[in-house]
C-alpha positions, 0 to 999 in steps of 0.5 A: 494556508491554515488546517482548518477543518473541512466544512463537511465534518460535523454537519449536525454532529455527525462523524460520517456524512451520509453516504459515507459507509457505502462510499467506504466499503465500494473503496475498500472493495476496489482497493481489494482488487487493486492489491489482488491484481498488484502481488499476483506476479509476486504470489505466482512467483513459483509459476511464472519465474520457470515458465518464463524463465526469469531471472531473480534479477529480472523478477525483481525488475517486473515486480520492483522498479518497472512498476514502481516507478510509473506508479509512483510518478504518475500517482503524483500526477493523479493526486495533482488530478485529484484535487482538481477534477470530478474523483470518482470519473478519475477512478472509474478511468483508472480501473478500466486501464489497470484492468485491461493491462491486468488481462494482457499481463496473462498473454506475456510469452517472456520478460519484454512482453510481461514488463511492459503491460506491468509498467503501464499498469502502475499509471491506473492503480495509482490514482486510486488511493490518493484519490480515495484518502481525499474522499473519504477525508471529506466525508468522515471527521479527524477522530473517526478518519483512523477507522475509515483509513484501517477499513480501505485498508483492509484492501492491502491483507485482503487483495495480497491474501487473495491472491495467494488463495488464487496461486495456491488453489487456482494456479494447478487448475486453471493456470496463472494466465487465466488467473489474469485475464479473469481478475482483468474482466472483474475489474471491468464489471465494477467500472459502472458502479463508480461511475454512480458515485456523487462527487460532494468536494467541500468549499476550498479554504486557502489562504491568499484569496483563491478559492474555486478557480484553483489551478496548479501553481496554487497547489504547487504553492500550497503543497511545497509549504506543507511539506517544508513546515511540517516536521512530524509529516516529514518524519511519518513519511520517512518511517513509512518509506523505510518500512516499504524496503522490507515490503518490497524485499517481500516480493521474494518471500514465496521463493524464500519459503520454497527454497529455503523452507521447503514447502511445496509451492501450493501448499504454502501459498494457500498457507500464507495466504489465509495467514496473510488475510487474517493477519493483515485485516486484524492488523487493519482493524486494530490500527484504525480503531486503536489509534483512534482511541489513542488519541482521544485518551492519551492526547498523543500523535498518531506517530507516537502510537507506531512507535510503541507499536513498532517497539513491540512486534519488529522483533518477531520480524527478524526471530522467524526468518530463523526459526524453523517451520516446525517451531510456533515461532515461525508462524508467529511471527509470519502471522505478525508480520502481516498485522504489522504492515496492516496495523500501520496503514490506518495510523500512518495515512490518517495522519498524513491526511490530518497534518495535510491542508485540505486543498492538497491532501490527494497530492501530500498523498499521492507524494507519500505513496511515491516515495515509499514505493520508488524509494522502498518498495522499488528498492527493496525488490530491485536491490533484494533481486541484485543481492540474492543473485550475487549470493548465489553466484557466491555460493553463500547459503541461504541467500534469500534469507540473509537478504530479507534480514538485511532488508527488515533491519532497514524497516527497523529504522522507521521506529526512531523515525516515527518517535521523532515524528510524535517528538515534533507533533507534541512540540 
């Protein structure tokens, strides 16, 4: 297969196909809802854990392994489906499923009754990003794709931040259960609008003679060949997996801030929510816009951009874990942690789109998400919960701090991996 430009790119010299920006706005809104729903349990940790009597290990399993395994494994099949079926209808069905299960989570009375809907909710949420990135790559040229990916991934910090604000403002007033019910209802109201989106899949270009009649065997062949031959793609995905170990462990951040930094649970939920939204959104905008400029001005890869960005920011990830909340470094580090994660998504996912042939973009994206979530997020939050309980049992002071520092070290391995990804792309 040759990685040729999409026929939709550059029609009439346009950087963006008609309707591209309105589609981007809708998909970003859905991603906000996706991450509000996904992060609710972590944001309400100081409410849910004592209410349901969960251990740190049980909490880690619900927010980590149980969710991400279903999310990531189903996501690979959803990626395949997105390369074959009507994509807006696929997204509509996914939103219908995850919103219904979000509402069902509010009725939980213990570990099992919360774990089951959180496992199944991953199936619905797994369809959004592979399908959305595939749609955006059809409507935005490569030179503008970092911007589109960056805007879409603003849904991560906005969604995560909003979930914290809900926990801080509404948790004490209406309770965590009613917040779950309300968000499920909002998702159901958006389904009809998704069905209005027009499917406009470009003509397939696959070497070997197949076009309109693409089947699963063809897709697997091209998908395997793409992963096997592209070193930049391999290193980029590996770097993303390393980063997501600390993303998974961050499910314990609210417990860390309350139990080891002395904050009141509603107060810090609100503060970290605002910091998360501001830092994350600025990071997304910076990463998406700056990486497109970087590629045009330097001719170097998006991975090399991430290498230099992480060289600058990662030291703050370590420093603020030790800092006292009375010191400015603590707040700067907290802000930059959200900024760094936001700045990662646009460059990383636009790089994955560029390195993947149009016919299997959604499948490659889904595979990357599978590894990031099962290995990275799942490993971080599950092993994090086990580590914290072990350190507590051993009488170690500040078990949350030491656990989070350990996973920060693992996430820093993304720096050399981004370097090798950039080096491979240049060779």
